[in-house]
C-alpha positions, 0 to 999 in steps of 0.5 A: 556469429549469427547463432551468438547475436540470436542467443544474446537477444533470447537472454532475458532482461536484467531486472531492475527495481527503481523508485522514481518518485513517492507522493500523497495521491489523497488525504482525508482526515475526519473527526466528527464527534469534536469537541465531545470526544475530548471529554472522555477517556481515551480508550479507542477502538481502532481498525485499519484497512490496507489496500494496494492497487498498481498499473502501468503509466507507459510502455518503458516500465513506470508503474503506479503502486497506491497504498491506501490506508484507512484508519477508523478509531471509535469511542463506543459508538462515536467515531473519534477520527477517520483518516484515509491516506493514499501514498503513491509511488512511481516505480521503474520495473523491468526484466520480470516475468508476469508473476514476478512483477505482480509479486513485486507490485504487490510486495516490494512497492507497498513495503517501501510506500508504508513507512511514508503512510504511517508517518503522514497518519501520525501527523494527521492524527496528532494535528487533529488533537489526539494522541499519537498513533503508530502503526504496526509494521505489515508483512505484505508478503504474507498479504500477498500469500494470503490473496493468492490462497484466497483466489485459488480457493475462489478459482476451485469453488467455481470450478 
């Protein structure tokens, strides 16, 4: 009987990944070249930067994940608009090993947050007087793998 109880306590915890809340942490829209920019033919160069960060917010398994997307649209040298959105979420995550947890925080959570950030960016751009901007889907799995490979290269170079 004691052996069964000991075996039961050594079983890995059941894995759970539950979305608790999604919210905008920070929003910014700038259009420094208006109204002159509206006189030009609309052929912008658009640059999109992505970043994610996460942190534990308590000891029960709740994590905040923040997806930051910065979009810069330029016409020649003029900045047509600059949008930065920090789309955040609180996730309850338990039962994962450390490496699995890093992967969930770096891939699954941003995959959930991205459509909300994408919609927010599109709304801000349209309300700023510009044509709709639908960002292409992003593979956070591929970005995570790329970051791991880059980290391994840096560690090998440091040795």
